[in-house]
N, C-alpha and C positions, 0 to 999 in steps of 0.2 A: 504494499500500500504506499510506503514511503516513496518508492520509485514512481509508481503510477500516478499519484497525486501531482507531480510536477510535469508530466507529460504535456498536459494542455499548454504549458508555458513554451514548450519547444515550437509550438504554432502561433501563438498570440504574444509571446514575450512575458516578462515579469512585471505585471501590472502593479504600480504602486500608488499611494496616495497622490503623488504629483501628476499622475496622468488624469486626475479629475473625473474618474469613472465611478459611478455609484456601485454599491455591493451588488444590486440587482443586475446591473449592466455587465459586471464582471462575471457573475454566475453565468449569465447568458452566453457571454463570449466563451468562456472556458468550457461550458456545456457544448457548444457548437464545435469546439476544437476536439473534445472527447468522442462526439459523434463522428467527426471525420476520421479520427484514429480507428474508432470501432468499425468503420466501413473497410478499412484498409485490413483488418485481421478477421473479419467476419467469417471467413471460411477455415480459420484456425481452429483446432479443437479446444483451445483455451480461451476463445473469444468470450464464452459465457462468464468465466471466472473474471476476466478483465472488466466486464460490464457491471458484474456484482460488486467489485472493489471500487470502482468509480462511484457507483451509486452510494455505497456504504460510506465512502469518505465525503461525498458532497452533501450527504444528509446528516453526516456525523451520528450515525445511528448505532454505533458500537463504541465501546471503551478504546479499542484500538483506533478507530477513526478520530476520535477526540484527542487522543494522545498524539497521533500524527499531526493534526491541526496544531497543537500546542507546540510541537517540535518545529513546525513551519513557521509559527510566530516567533519562536525563540531565535531561529536563523535569521529572521528579518531584524530583529532588536540587535542581534550580534553584528550583522552586516552593516546596519545603520551607525552603530557605535564606531565600528572600525573606520567607515567613511568619514565620521566627524573628526576623528583623530588625524587620519592621513590627509585630510582636505582642509583642516582647521575651520570647520564650519559647524552650525548647530542644526540638526534635523529633527526638532521637537515634534513635528507632525507625525513622525514615525512612532513616537513613544506616547502620544497624547491618549491612547485608548488603553494603555497597559494596566491601569488600576481597575478597569471594569472587566477584564477577562479572568475567567475561572481557570487558573492553570493546576495541572496535577502537582500535587505536593512537592515531589522531588524537582521538577522543573521550576515551580514557583521560588525554591530556595536559590537556584542557580540565576534566575532572573533578578531576584532582589539582590543578589551580589553584583551582578552586572550594573543594576541601576545605582548601587552605592558607588561602585567604581567610576561610573558616568558622572554622578553628582560630585564626587570629589576631584574630577577632571584628571584622573590617573592616565598617564600616557606611558605605557610600557612597551608600545609596539614598535617593532623596527620598520624602516621605510619599506622593506620588501615584505610586509605582513601578509598573512592569510587568515582566513576566519577562524582557524583552529587555535591561533595565538592566545586569544583571550581565554578559551576553554582550557587549554593547557596550563595557563597561568593559574586559573581558578583551581583546577583539579590538583596541581602540585602544591599549592598552598593549603589545601585541605586535609593533607596527610599528616 
């Protein structure tokens, strides 16, 4: 499910708040992308499973789907923070909804730590940073 949920982005791109697209529009655009992908694999014996996973993720109808959505949001926050550091800018619009989201407890702890790091303006990223740097830093300090 983690891999499948991002497949629509391979067609429509990664839609962000800066694209000024409503949640409803984003859902429709990504649904159309998934339908295109489904049409490409409908002869495959796994196409029913693909469709099931897409439906499960988009409806958030299982604990797994909710967890994958939480991971996707965590990735967005992590990437936004990295962009802030590397480009010396503030991207508050990416973090504006963070308090209204029900995160899984273990992810909530990591996101809270990320927000503390962001609030304190910590910059521990090398210029050639990648998204894993923050997570590695956090995990190594938890030991």
